[in-house]
LUMSEDO-655588 format. One line per field, with one value per atom (N, C-alpha, C): residue number from 0; atom name; x, y, z. Coordinates in nm, 4 decimals. Atoms other than C-alpha are relative to their C-alpha. Example, Ala and Ser with C-alpha at 12.3 -4.5 7.8 and 13.67 -1.06 7.14 Angstrom:
% residues 2
n <- c(0 | 0 | 0 | 1 | 1 | 1)
atom <- c(N | CA | C | N | CA | C)
c1 <- c(0.0890 | 1.2300 | 0.0900 | -0.0820 | 1.3670 | -0.0770)
c2 <- c(-0.1190 | -0.4500 | 0.1200 | -0.1190 | -0.1060 | 0.1090)
c3 <- c(0.0000 | 0.7800 | 0.0000 | -0.0060 | 0.7140 | 0.0730)
% end
This chain:
% residues 42
n <- c(0 | 0 | 0 | 1 | 1 | 1 | 2 | 2 | 2 | 3 | 3 | 3 | 4 | 4 | 4 | 5 | 5 | 5 | 6 | 6 | 6 | 7 | 7 | 7 | 8 | 8 | 8 | 9 | 9 | 9 | 10 | 10 | 10 | 11 | 11 | 11 | 12 | 12 | 12 | 13 | 13 | 13 | 14 | 14 | 14 | 15 | 15 | 15 | 16 | 16 | 16 | 17 | 17 | 17 | 18 | 18 | 18 | 19 | 19 | 19 | 20 | 20 | 20 | 21 | 21 | 21 | 22 | 22 | 22 | 23 | 23 | 23 | 24 | 24 | 24 | 25 | 25 | 25 | 26 | 26 | 26 | 27 | 27 | 27 | 28 | 28 | 28 | 29 | 29 | 29 | 30 | 30 | 30 | 31 | 31 | 31 | 32 | 32 | 32 | 33 | 33 | 33 | 34 | 34 | 34 | 35 | 35 | 35 | 36 | 36 | 36 | 37 | 37 | 37 | 38 | 38 | 38 | 39 | 39 | 39 | 40 | 40 | 40 | 41 | 41 | 41)
atom <- c(N | CA | C | N | CA | C | N | CA | C | N | CA | C | N | CA | C | N | CA | C | N | CA | C | N | CA | C | N | CA | C | N | CA | C | N | CA | C | N | CA | C | N | CA | C | N | CA | C | N | CA | C | N | CA | C | N | CA | C | N | CA | C | N | CA | C | N | CA | C | N | CA | C | N | CA | C | N | CA | C | N | CA | C | N | CA | C | N | CA | C | N | CA | C | N | CA | C | N | CA | C | N | CA | C | N | CA | C | N | CA | C | N | CA | C | N | CA | C | N | CA | C | N | CA | C | N | CA | C | N | CA | C | N | CA | C | N | CA | C | N | CA | C | N | CA | C)
c1 <- c(-0.0857 | -0.5804 | -0.0155 | 0.0000 | -0.4982 | 0.0140 | 0.0018 | -0.5640 | 0.0552 | -0.0428 | -0.3714 | -0.0185 | 0.0196 | -0.5191 | 0.1125 | -0.1052 | -0.2431 | 0.1164 | -0.1081 | -0.0007 | -0.0388 | 0.0463 | -0.1888 | 0.0921 | -0.1017 | -0.0393 | 0.0053 | -0.0208 | 0.1014 | -0.0911 | 0.0796 | -0.1194 | -0.1372 | 0.1321 | -0.4426 | 0.0044 | -0.0167 | -0.3141 | 0.1397 | -0.1480 | 0.0191 | 0.0698 | -0.0794 | 0.2925 | 0.1502 | -0.1313 | 0.6524 | 0.0899 | -0.0702 | 0.9045 | 0.0823 | -0.1016 | 1.1230 | -0.0704 | 0.0752 | 0.8416 | -0.0213 | 0.0133 | 0.7999 | -0.1483 | 0.1226 | 0.5140 | -0.1122 | 0.1031 | 0.1956 | -0.0704 | 0.0776 | 0.0250 | 0.0913 | -0.0912 | 0.3243 | 0.0153 | -0.0106 | 0.3536 | -0.1299 | 0.1200 | -0.0183 | -0.0122 | 0.0091 | 0.0269 | 0.0811 | -0.0735 | 0.3026 | -0.0568 | 0.0732 | 0.1180 | -0.1090 | 0.1076 | -0.1735 | 0.0376 | -0.0436 | 0.0176 | 0.0598 | -0.0534 | 0.1929 | -0.1171 | 0.1117 | -0.1433 | -0.0730 | 0.0707 | -0.2928 | 0.0798 | -0.0842 | 0.0017 | -0.0183 | 0.0076 | -0.0209 | -0.1396 | 0.1347 | -0.4023 | -0.0204 | 0.0061 | -0.3739 | 0.0705 | -0.0683 | -0.1095 | -0.0724 | 0.0756 | -0.3271 | -0.1229 | 0.1045 | -0.6241 | 0.0219 | -0.0339 | -0.4399 | 0.0063)
c2 <- c(-0.0239 | 0.2196 | 0.1371 | -0.1380 | 0.5611 | -0.0017 | -0.0179 | 0.6431 | 0.1385 | -0.1383 | 0.9281 | -0.0064 | -0.0022 | 0.9893 | 0.0756 | -0.0712 | 1.2258 | -0.0851 | 0.0759 | 0.9456 | -0.1170 | 0.0776 | 0.7743 | -0.0040 | 0.0083 | 0.6942 | 0.1389 | -0.1228 | 0.9787 | 0.0347 | -0.0147 | 0.9347 | 0.0672 | -0.0461 | 1.0071 | 0.1081 | -0.1199 | 1.2804 | 0.0448 | -0.0345 | 1.3506 | -0.0906 | 0.0798 | 1.1604 | 0.0542 | -0.0362 | 1.2388 | -0.1041 | 0.1007 | 1.0794 | -0.0790 | 0.0666 | 0.9847 | -0.1186 | 0.1020 | 0.7541 | -0.1178 | 0.1180 | 0.4006 | -0.0004 | 0.0206 | 0.3022 | -0.0411 | 0.0314 | 0.3014 | -0.1295 | 0.1363 | 0.0116 | -0.1173 | 0.1110 | -0.2196 | -0.0126 | 0.0006 | -0.1267 | -0.0597 | 0.0622 | -0.2130 | -0.1409 | 0.1395 | -0.5414 | -0.0840 | 0.0632 | -0.6339 | 0.0086 | -0.0218 | -0.4963 | -0.1054 | 0.0902 | -0.7154 | -0.1362 | 0.1293 | -1.0378 | 0.0059 | -0.0165 | -0.9159 | -0.0149 | -0.0194 | -0.8262 | -0.1400 | 0.1327 | -1.1658 | -0.1028 | 0.0918 | -1.3611 | 0.0430 | -0.0421 | -1.1559 | -0.0320 | 0.0514 | -1.2118 | -0.1442 | 0.1546 | -1.5898 | -0.0371 | 0.0358 | -1.6103 | 0.0542 | -0.0553 | -1.3951 | -0.0827 | 0.0676 | -1.6056 | -0.1597 | 0.1458 | -1.9442 | -0.0417)
c3 <- c(0.1258 | 0.9073 | -0.0445 | 0.0423 | 0.7824 | -0.1557 | 0.1483 | 0.4114 | -0.0414 | 0.0493 | 0.2315 | -0.1426 | 0.1379 | -0.0948 | -0.0817 | 0.0745 | -0.1889 | -0.0356 | 0.0366 | -0.2048 | -0.1031 | 0.0989 | -0.4849 | -0.1317 | 0.1166 | -0.8353 | -0.0640 | 0.0631 | -1.0257 | -0.1059 | 0.1134 | -1.3217 | 0.0468 | -0.0368 | -1.1242 | 0.0924 | -0.1032 | -0.8899 | 0.0068 | -0.0046 | -0.7646 | 0.0977 | -0.0792 | -0.5984 | -0.0216 | 0.0258 | -0.5320 | -0.0578 | 0.0794 | -0.7600 | 0.0821 | -0.0863 | -0.4656 | 0.0682 | -0.0718 | -0.3225 | -0.0959 | 0.0865 | -0.4413 | -0.0669 | 0.0730 | -0.6784 | 0.1046 | -0.0969 | -0.4565 | -0.0264 | 0.0365 | -0.6418 | 0.0360 | -0.0328 | -0.6123 | 0.1508 | -0.1403 | -0.2400 | 0.0540 | -0.0489 | -0.1933 | -0.0342 | 0.0287 | -0.3588 | 0.0978 | -0.1229 | -0.1068 | 0.1153 | -0.1388 | 0.1808 | 0.0166 | 0.0074 | 0.0876 | 0.0530 | -0.0372 | 0.1127 | 0.1440 | -0.1387 | 0.4363 | 0.1029 | -0.0942 | 0.6060 | 0.0046 | -0.0013 | 0.4996 | 0.0773 | -0.0709 | 0.6486 | 0.1513 | -0.1416 | 0.9817 | 0.0511 | -0.0668 | 1.0115 | 0.0067 | 0.0064 | 0.9357 | 0.1388 | -0.1145 | 1.2177 | 0.1243 | -0.1225 | 1.4580 | 0.0229 | -0.0182 | 1.4156 | 0.0234 | -0.0105 | 1.4180 | 0.1534)
% end
């Protein structure tokens, strides 16, 4: 997994206004990764 700290929230650093909210994206990604993991180990 690649982490790009520059793409964090605008308040704590910088982010381009054209990009989606990174926290909301992380919340969605968490559930997607959980589902993929459960399917992989099943």
